[in-house]
NUKOLNU-230226 format. One record per residue (C-alpha): x negated, y negated, z. Coordinates in nm, 3 decimals, padded with zeros to 5 digits, always signed. Example, Ala and Ser with C-alpha at 12.3 -4.5 7.8 and 13.67 -1.06 7.14 Angstrom:
BEGIN
<pt x="-01.230" y="+00.450" z="+00.780"/>
<pt x="-01.367" y="+00.106" z="+00.714"/>
END
This chain:
BEGIN
<pt x="-02.682" y="-02.001" z="-00.468"/>
<pt x="-02.444" y="-02.183" z="-00.236"/>
<pt x="-02.550" y="-02.039" z="+00.099"/>
<pt x="-02.278" y="-02.230" z="+00.330"/>
<pt x="-02.004" y="-02.051" z="+00.112"/>
<pt x="-02.176" y="-01.731" z="+00.117"/>
<pt x="-02.161" y="-01.728" z="+00.479"/>
<pt x="-01.812" y="-01.816" z="+00.493"/>
<pt x="-01.746" y="-01.545" z="+00.278"/>
<pt x="-01.891" y="-01.296" z="+00.497"/>
<pt x="-01.732" y="-01.427" z="+00.801"/>
<pt x="-01.409" y="-01.406" z="+00.610"/>
<pt x="-01.474" y="-01.035" z="+00.512"/>
<pt x="-01.572" y="-00.963" z="+00.883"/>
<pt x="-01.246" y="-01.127" z="+01.068"/>
<pt x="-01.052" y="-00.952" z="+00.802"/>
<pt x="-00.912" y="-01.211" z="+00.632"/>
<pt x="-01.028" y="-01.105" z="+00.314"/>
<pt x="-01.078" y="-00.774" z="+00.164"/>
<pt x="-01.361" y="-00.575" z="+00.046"/>
<pt x="-01.276" y="-00.614" z="-00.334"/>
<pt x="-01.201" y="-00.991" z="-00.292"/>
<pt x="-01.517" y="-01.016" z="-00.122"/>
<pt x="-01.721" y="-00.838" z="-00.368"/>
<pt x="-01.565" y="-01.064" z="-00.640"/>
<pt x="-01.660" y="-01.390" z="-00.478"/>
<pt x="-01.975" y="-01.297" z="-00.369"/>
<pt x="-02.056" y="-01.139" z="-00.695"/>
<pt x="-01.995" y="-01.501" z="-00.851"/>
<pt x="-02.157" y="-01.657" z="-00.555"/>
<pt x="-02.495" y="-01.488" z="-00.577"/>
<pt x="-02.526" y="-01.433" z="-00.953"/>
<pt x="-02.521" y="-01.029" z="-00.954"/>
<pt x="-02.294" y="-00.742" z="-00.846"/>
<pt x="-02.563" y="-00.539" z="-00.682"/>
<pt x="-02.674" y="-00.831" z="-00.453"/>
<pt x="-02.312" y="-00.870" z="-00.357"/>
<pt x="-02.305" y="-00.500" z="-00.262"/>
<pt x="-02.603" y="-00.492" z="-00.077"/>
<pt x="-02.414" y="-00.800" z="+00.121"/>
<pt x="-02.150" y="-00.613" z="+00.173"/>
<pt x="-02.334" y="-00.300" z="+00.318"/>
<pt x="-02.482" y="-00.592" z="+00.555"/>
<pt x="-02.152" y="-00.731" z="+00.650"/>
<pt x="-02.008" y="-00.512" z="+00.973"/>
<pt x="-01.649" y="-00.609" z="+01.052"/>
<pt x="-01.600" y="-00.779" z="+01.384"/>
<pt x="-01.454" y="-00.508" z="+01.609"/>
<pt x="-01.125" y="-00.593" z="+01.784"/>
<pt x="-01.012" y="-00.760" z="+01.444"/>
<pt x="-00.757" y="-00.643" z="+01.247"/>
<pt x="-00.860" y="-00.522" z="+00.914"/>
<pt x="-00.649" y="-00.609" z="+00.593"/>
<pt x="-00.384" y="-00.377" z="+00.556"/>
<pt x="-00.463" y="-00.296" z="+00.177"/>
<pt x="-00.777" y="-00.220" z="+00.093"/>
<pt x="-00.730" y="-00.028" z="-00.234"/>
<pt x="-00.549" y="-00.148" z="-00.504"/>
<pt x="-00.164" y="-00.071" z="-00.573"/>
<pt x="-00.050" y="+00.202" z="-00.758"/>
<pt x="+00.024" y="+00.051" z="-01.145"/>
<pt x="-00.267" y="-00.158" z="-01.059"/>
<pt x="-00.322" y="-00.428" z="-01.341"/>
<pt x="-00.263" y="-00.766" z="-01.170"/>
<pt x="-00.495" y="-00.706" z="-00.857"/>
<pt x="-00.510" y="-00.589" z="-00.554"/>
<pt x="-00.297" y="-00.763" z="-00.258"/>
<pt x="-00.517" y="-00.926" z="+00.017"/>
<pt x="-00.327" y="-00.935" z="+00.310"/>
<pt x="-00.313" y="-01.033" z="+00.702"/>
<pt x="+00.032" y="-00.880" z="+00.763"/>
<pt x="+00.167" y="-00.847" z="+01.120"/>
<pt x="+00.506" y="-00.718" z="+01.232"/>
<pt x="+00.806" y="-00.955" z="+01.343"/>
<pt x="+01.138" y="-00.913" z="+01.423"/>
<pt x="+01.138" y="-00.595" z="+01.176"/>
<pt x="+00.963" y="-00.741" z="+00.935"/>
<pt x="+00.593" y="-00.736" z="+00.779"/>
<pt x="+00.496" y="-01.092" z="+00.690"/>
<pt x="+00.132" y="-01.237" z="+00.605"/>
<pt x="-00.064" y="-01.393" z="+00.363"/>
<pt x="-00.128" y="-01.260" z="+00.013"/>
<pt x="-00.406" y="-01.312" z="-00.274"/>
<pt x="-00.322" y="-01.193" z="-00.635"/>
<pt x="-00.485" y="-01.245" z="-00.982"/>
<pt x="-00.353" y="-01.537" z="-01.185"/>
<pt x="-00.434" y="-01.676" z="-01.530"/>
<pt x="-00.795" y="-01.622" z="-01.624"/>
<pt x="-00.868" y="-01.455" z="-01.341"/>
<pt x="-00.787" y="-01.709" z="-01.096"/>
<pt x="-00.732" y="-01.572" z="-00.726"/>
<pt x="-00.403" y="-01.683" z="-00.617"/>
<pt x="-00.224" y="-01.706" z="-00.297"/>
<pt x="+00.091" y="-01.717" z="-00.124"/>
<pt x="+00.290" y="-01.585" z="+00.141"/>
<pt x="+00.549" y="-01.279" z="+00.183"/>
<pt x="+00.746" y="-01.084" z="+00.386"/>
<pt x="+00.944" y="-00.744" z="+00.399"/>
<pt x="+01.134" y="-00.492" z="+00.614"/>
<pt x="+00.943" y="-00.266" z="+00.832"/>
<pt x="+00.903" y="+00.097" z="+00.773"/>
<pt x="+00.896" y="+00.336" z="+00.457"/>
<pt x="+01.124" y="+00.271" z="+00.176"/>
<pt x="+01.139" y="+00.032" z="-00.157"/>
<pt x="+01.357" y="-00.282" z="-00.159"/>
<pt x="+01.419" y="-00.530" z="-00.433"/>
<pt x="+01.195" y="-00.826" z="-00.488"/>
<pt x="+01.268" y="-01.197" z="-00.462"/>
<pt x="+00.981" y="-01.461" z="-00.569"/>
<pt x="+01.075" y="-01.786" z="-00.321"/>
<pt x="+00.959" y="-02.107" z="-00.495"/>
<pt x="+00.871" y="-02.433" z="-00.241"/>
<pt x="+01.009" y="-02.778" z="-00.245"/>
<pt x="+00.763" y="-03.076" z="-00.339"/>
<pt x="+00.657" y="-03.049" z="+00.049"/>
<pt x="+00.453" y="-02.753" z="-00.023"/>
<pt x="+00.428" y="-02.367" z="+00.133"/>
<pt x="+00.529" y="-02.515" z="+00.467"/>
<pt x="+00.712" y="-02.347" z="+00.759"/>
<pt x="+01.045" y="-02.385" z="+00.626"/>
<pt x="+00.977" y="-02.213" z="+00.330"/>
<pt x="+00.838" y="-01.946" z="+00.507"/>
<pt x="+01.101" y="-01.921" z="+00.738"/>
<pt x="+01.342" y="-01.866" z="+00.401"/>
<pt x="+01.121" y="-01.596" z="+00.316"/>
<pt x="+01.161" y="-01.417" z="+00.626"/>
<pt x="+01.512" y="-01.462" z="+00.630"/>
<pt x="+01.547" y="-01.329" z="+00.274"/>
<pt x="+01.321" y="-01.030" z="+00.357"/>
<pt x="+01.560" y="-00.984" z="+00.676"/>
<pt x="+01.879" y="-00.912" z="+00.395"/>
<pt x="+01.648" y="-00.613" z="+00.262"/>
<pt x="+01.425" y="-00.725" z="+00.035"/>
<pt x="+01.068" y="-00.805" z="-00.042"/>
<pt x="+01.007" y="-01.179" z="-00.088"/>
<pt x="+00.704" y="-01.360" z="-00.202"/>
<pt x="+00.653" y="-01.761" z="-00.195"/>
<pt x="+00.352" y="-01.872" z="-00.410"/>
<pt x="+00.156" y="-02.145" z="-00.268"/>
<pt x="+00.165" y="-02.394" z="-00.583"/>
<pt x="-00.015" y="-02.638" z="-00.438"/>
<pt x="-00.319" y="-02.404" z="-00.327"/>
<pt x="-00.281" y="-02.480" z="+00.074"/>
<pt x="-00.210" y="-02.819" z="+00.068"/>
<pt x="+00.141" y="-02.937" z="+00.219"/>
<pt x="+00.285" y="-03.247" z="+00.254"/>
<pt x="+00.495" y="-03.420" z="+00.546"/>
<pt x="+00.542" y="-03.782" z="+00.412"/>
<pt x="+00.732" y="-03.840" z="+00.055"/>
<pt x="+00.430" y="-04.017" z="-00.083"/>
<pt x="+00.230" y="-03.756" z="-00.031"/>
<pt x="+00.454" y="-03.483" z="-00.192"/>
<pt x="+00.535" y="-03.746" z="-00.470"/>
<pt x="+00.134" y="-03.745" z="-00.537"/>
<pt x="+00.123" y="-03.350" z="-00.529"/>
<pt x="+00.403" y="-03.281" z="-00.757"/>
<pt x="+00.299" y="-03.566" z="-01.006"/>
<pt x="-00.047" y="-03.359" z="-01.024"/>
<pt x="+00.087" y="-03.045" z="-01.039"/>
<pt x="+00.079" y="-02.886" z="-01.397"/>
<pt x="+00.428" y="-02.717" z="-01.428"/>
<pt x="+00.374" y="-02.478" z="-01.728"/>
<pt x="+00.073" y="-02.350" z="-01.538"/>
<pt x="+00.263" y="-02.353" z="-01.209"/>
<pt x="+00.530" y="-02.113" z="-01.444"/>
<pt x="+00.212" y="-01.924" z="-01.551"/>
<pt x="+00.119" y="-01.857" z="-01.165"/>
<pt x="+00.466" y="-01.780" z="-01.081"/>
<pt x="+00.463" y="-01.521" z="-01.348"/>
<pt x="+00.143" y="-01.372" z="-01.210"/>
<pt x="+00.351" y="-01.345" z="-00.838"/>
<pt x="+00.660" y="-01.153" z="-01.026"/>
<pt x="+00.377" y="-00.905" z="-01.197"/>
<pt x="+00.214" y="-00.869" z="-00.858"/>
<pt x="+00.514" y="-00.769" z="-00.659"/>
<pt x="+00.635" y="-00.515" z="-00.938"/>
<pt x="+00.297" y="-00.314" z="-00.900"/>
<pt x="+00.388" y="-00.237" z="-00.550"/>
<pt x="+00.498" y="+00.087" z="-00.428"/>
<pt x="+00.748" y="-00.094" z="-00.190"/>
<pt x="+00.919" y="-00.280" z="-00.465"/>
<pt x="+01.241" y="-00.135" z="-00.621"/>
<pt x="+01.356" y="-00.230" z="-00.969"/>
<pt x="+01.203" y="-00.354" z="-01.268"/>
<pt x="+01.296" y="-00.702" z="-01.260"/>
<pt x="+01.281" y="-00.959" z="-00.981"/>
<pt x="+01.514" y="-01.224" z="-00.846"/>
<pt x="+01.402" y="-01.570" z="-00.790"/>
<pt x="+01.535" y="-01.857" z="-00.600"/>
<pt x="+01.357" y="-02.214" z="-00.576"/>
<pt x="+01.464" y="-02.552" z="-00.375"/>
<pt x="+01.429" y="-02.903" z="-00.507"/>
<pt x="+01.098" y="-02.901" z="-00.738"/>
<pt x="+01.099" y="-02.540" z="-00.672"/>
<pt x="+01.450" y="-02.509" z="-00.850"/>
<pt x="+01.334" y="-02.672" z="-01.148"/>
<pt x="+01.059" y="-02.449" z="-01.157"/>
<pt x="+01.366" y="-02.180" z="-01.152"/>
<pt x="+01.505" y="-02.277" z="-01.437"/>
<pt x="+01.139" y="-02.356" z="-01.655"/>
<pt x="+01.067" y="-01.994" z="-01.557"/>
<pt x="+01.393" y="-01.827" z="-01.673"/>
<pt x="+01.314" y="-02.006" z="-02.021"/>
<pt x="+01.045" y="-01.746" z="-02.087"/>
<pt x="+01.000" y="-01.473" z="-01.839"/>
<pt x="+01.188" y="-01.150" z="-01.935"/>
<pt x="+01.157" y="-00.994" z="-01.592"/>
<pt x="+01.416" y="-01.206" z="-01.391"/>
<pt x="+01.726" y="-01.011" z="-01.284"/>
<pt x="+01.877" y="-01.326" z="-01.152"/>
<pt x="+01.785" y="-01.716" z="-01.115"/>
<pt x="+01.881" y="-01.922" z="-00.811"/>
<pt x="+01.806" y="-02.306" z="-00.830"/>
<pt x="+01.915" y="-02.498" z="-00.511"/>
<pt x="+01.910" y="-02.888" z="-00.657"/>
<pt x="+01.661" y="-02.830" z="-00.945"/>
<pt x="+01.655" y="-03.061" z="-01.227"/>
<pt x="+01.904" y="-02.898" z="-01.496"/>
<pt x="+01.794" y="-02.812" z="-01.824"/>
<pt x="+01.924" y="-02.975" z="-02.097"/>
<pt x="+02.192" y="-02.814" z="-02.295"/>
<pt x="+01.996" y="-02.730" z="-02.603"/>
<pt x="+01.768" y="-02.549" z="-02.353"/>
<pt x="+01.983" y="-02.369" z="-02.152"/>
<pt x="+02.068" y="-02.103" z="-02.450"/>
<pt x="+01.732" y="-01.969" z="-02.395"/>
<pt x="+01.752" y="-01.855" z="-02.015"/>
<pt x="+01.696" y="-01.496" z="-02.028"/>
<pt x="+01.879" y="-01.444" z="-01.637"/>
<pt x="+02.215" y="-01.500" z="-01.492"/>
<pt x="+02.214" y="-01.861" z="-01.341"/>
<pt x="+02.372" y="-01.938" z="-00.970"/>
<pt x="+02.325" y="-02.315" z="-00.968"/>
<pt x="+02.378" y="-02.466" z="-00.617"/>
<pt x="+02.389" y="-02.876" z="-00.619"/>
<pt x="+02.501" y="-03.142" z="-00.443"/>
<pt x="+02.783" y="-03.412" z="-00.524"/>
<pt x="+02.588" y="-03.672" z="-00.334"/>
<pt x="+02.250" y="-03.619" z="-00.485"/>
<pt x="+02.112" y="-03.953" z="-00.545"/>
<pt x="+01.838" y="-03.802" z="-00.815"/>
<pt x="+02.067" y="-03.556" z="-01.040"/>
<pt x="+02.353" y="-03.663" z="-01.221"/>
<pt x="+02.635" y="-03.416" z="-01.143"/>
<pt x="+02.786" y="-03.426" z="-01.538"/>
<pt x="+02.377" y="-03.304" z="-01.635"/>
<pt x="+02.466" y="-03.011" z="-01.403"/>
<pt x="+02.780" y="-02.930" z="-01.558"/>
<pt x="+02.672" y="-02.978" z="-01.894"/>
<pt x="+02.387" y="-02.729" z="-01.828"/>
<pt x="+02.669" y="-02.463" z="-01.683"/>
<pt x="+02.848" y="-02.553" z="-01.997"/>
<pt x="+02.579" y="-02.449" z="-02.236"/>
<pt x="+02.511" y="-02.121" z="-02.034"/>
<pt x="+02.862" y="-02.019" z="-02.103"/>
<pt x="+02.833" y="-02.112" z="-02.436"/>
<pt x="+02.539" y="-01.911" z="-02.508"/>
<pt x="+02.736" y="-01.631" z="-02.329"/>
<pt x="+02.466" y="-01.609" z="-02.010"/>
<pt x="+02.643" y="-01.530" z="-01.684"/>
<pt x="+02.643" y="-01.821" z="-01.463"/>
<pt x="+02.805" y="-02.032" z="-01.165"/>
<pt x="+02.782" y="-02.383" z="-01.079"/>
<pt x="+02.887" y="-02.477" z="-00.744"/>
<pt x="+02.853" y="-02.817" z="-00.633"/>
<pt x="+02.922" y="-02.922" z="-00.260"/>
<pt x="+03.148" y="-03.208" z="-00.203"/>
<pt x="+02.952" y="-03.454" z="+00.045"/>
<pt x="+02.595" y="-03.289" z="+00.033"/>
<pt x="+02.276" y="-03.469" z="-00.074"/>
<pt x="+01.964" y="-03.348" z="-00.201"/>
<pt x="+01.788" y="-03.079" z="-00.008"/>
<pt x="+02.132" y="-03.009" z="+00.172"/>
<pt x="+02.009" y="-02.678" z="+00.262"/>
<pt x="+01.692" y="-02.782" z="+00.429"/>
<pt x="+01.733" y="-02.746" z="+00.794"/>
<pt x="+01.453" y="-02.935" z="+00.900"/>
<pt x="+01.566" y="-03.232" z="+00.748"/>
<pt x="+01.823" y="-03.508" z="+00.775"/>
<pt x="+01.989" y="-03.406" z="+00.467"/>
<pt x="+02.105" y="-03.072" z="+00.600"/>
<pt x="+02.432" y="-02.979" z="+00.574"/>
<pt x="+02.529" y="-02.705" z="+00.812"/>
<pt x="+02.829" y="-02.582" z="+00.623"/>
<pt x="+02.699" y="-02.620" z="+00.243"/>
<pt x="+02.401" y="-02.458" z="+00.375"/>
<pt x="+02.577" y="-02.151" z="+00.507"/>
<pt x="+02.790" y="-02.131" z="+00.182"/>
<pt x="+02.540" y="-02.190" z="-00.058"/>
<pt x="+02.316" y="-01.895" z="+00.136"/>
<pt x="+02.595" y="-01.631" z="+00.094"/>
<pt x="+02.671" y="-01.693" z="-00.230"/>
<pt x="+02.321" y="-01.646" z="-00.293"/>
<pt x="+02.323" y="-01.307" z="-00.146"/>
<pt x="+02.622" y="-01.224" z="-00.315"/>
<pt x="+02.408" y="-01.257" z="-00.625"/>
<pt x="+02.127" y="-01.082" z="-00.516"/>
<pt x="+02.362" y="-00.795" z="-00.426"/>
<pt x="+02.513" y="-00.794" z="-00.787"/>
<pt x="+02.201" y="-00.820" z="-01.008"/>
<pt x="+01.939" y="-00.670" z="-00.769"/>
<pt x="+02.042" y="-00.433" z="-00.546"/>
<pt x="+02.385" y="-00.321" z="-00.718"/>
END
């Protein structure tokens, strides 16, 4: 038994970083028996004055996993970390936000750039929630965040993209089990690497109502006919890594296959024109793309 790991589990439970169910699952694996884990839990008294996770019980419609959250309220939103069950019962994590108060709202999955689940993506997640959605950004790098291109390149090269699509599917399933999520499908939006993952997910997942890739590498025309959801593609004409002709070919293939789509290419916009923390940011293109995205969400999710 790894005593240091078990001590860390105890501490995480005491300060509210993980809930009872997650503690028992991890402790059982660490100590070798459920009864021993239960005894350990009985000895773990939460540290007073520390907020407990909002959700201790499994949500209605259980089947994916119980959320593991440290939720706080900010500017009319409920925001925080979340854990859920992925392929092979792996514990996955992310960041989510939703409007404060009772009710239910359509859901959107937000996919990171190659930098990781950084503050920019969390801010985008909150912005989408402010528009009346439950937004969840999966942490596809498992806690790693890059700030330099070389480090980001290394992380994206190490990412198993088909496995990431499966993890995105788990995030979709998790959202659809929540009482505060409305509808039987979700929307998905992603940026850069996340834009490509949006398109890959749209090839296989029937639970998407709408897919919005921001400058994601386009699908080949022969792939595009297999897309399961309407697509709004948002690209820059000056993107040095994504040829406009390839983007237009994807749009033509989607149209030929009878898939509702709009491909909008912004003149003078480079790659990552939406990221307001980078020199590539183009305010006018970003503002227009945001409104187009919201209009498509309204049409396919809220409408």
